[in-house]
C-alpha angles and dihedrals in degrees: 000000000000120000113259116249115263129231091267093062092044091048091049089050090059093047090049090046093053093046092045089052088051090053090051092047093050089048091052091050090050093051093050100032113014093177090062091053089051088051090055090047092050089060087063095060093090123086091251090048091053090050091047091052090048092049092050091049092048091048093048093045093048093045091050091049093050095041095049096096092059095046132092092248108034098172095047093044091049092049092049089047091055092047094048092044090053090048090052093050092051097042096086090056091062092072128206096280093057091045089051090050092050092049092047090050091049092049090055095052098078111196092013090079089059089055090054090046091051089052090051090048091050095045093045091046093049092047090049091050092047093049100037098075121031118246122258117250124236113302092024094288121145112265099245095067094260120130125218110231103206121187116247 
């Protein structure tokens, strides 16, 4: 029988769940009101904003990686965690000028920003779904090694 997940994995699941919900919420805002999403992004054009964005990515990536075993899609969540963690580690090297250039390019794309926002909404929603309810173990058993004794 597999070892039950410890409190660290369950705690990371909740951190990943909250941050994934934030990604979905920002995506929803961007679909409905792209200018507001650009306003949020413009707050990240300062050196402290770039570091804050990097820290959030590192936290989300690490939380996804550690929470993967108690999710509905462990392999996909782990892979996304590694990708987001790597993005967070490289974010400070972009610098404020490049971030400003990216945001200016996005603001000039019109409806393209809504497509990116819809992708963020979909990804955040999927991550929330995958993390919200723990995965079933093999044979349909609950993941913590407990069996459901159903009448019948």
